[in-house]
N, C-alpha and C positions, 0 to 999 in steps of 0.2 A: 612179362608179356612182351611180345616182339613189336616191332614197328608196324604201323598201319600198312596193310596190303591193299593196293588199289588194283585188284584183278577183277575180271568179270566173274559173276557168280553163275555157275553152271546149274542145270536143273537138280543134280544130286546135292549141290550145296544148299540150294533153296529148300529142298525137301528136308535136309538135316536141320536147318534153322527152324523150319515149320514144326518139326517134331519136338524140338527143344522148347519152342514157344508154347506149343500145346501142352507139353508136360509141365512146364512152369505154371501155366494158368491153372491147370488141374490141381497141382500140388498146393497152390496158394488160394484155391477156390475163387478165382477171378472170373466173374461172369463175362460172356462175350460182349455185352454192351457197355462194359465198364470203361471209364476214362483211363484206367490203369493199364490197358492193353498196349497203348502206344509206347509208354516208357519201357515195358517189358520187351516189346519187339525191338526197340532201339538198343536195348542192352544186349540182346542176343546177337544182333548184327554187329554191334561195336566189338564185342568180345571175339566174334568169328573173324572179323576183319583184322583184328590184332593177332590172329594166329591160333586161337583156341579152336582146333578142328575136331578134337575127340568129342563125340556126342555126350558121353557121361561127364566128362570134365566141363564141358560147356554148360550143361544143365546144373552141375554142382555150383559153378561160379555164379550163374544167374540166380539161383535160389539163395546163395550166400549174400549176394548184393541186395536182393529183395528183402532179406531178413534184416540187413543193416539199415535199410531205409525206413523200416516200420517202427 
């Protein structure tokens, strides 16, 4: 993973992160009202800010990290 990037997120970046967040929630059956949503969102953004910009790779890493925490 690369160094933290402190760049502004453009609308297409936000949309990519939203898609990954939604896909991760769906894949792990996390309900919208769950307390687990905040850590998932933080994980998506952290990985994205560290340079994981490919949508499939980002989702793979998020799901892998979620599996490690369960």
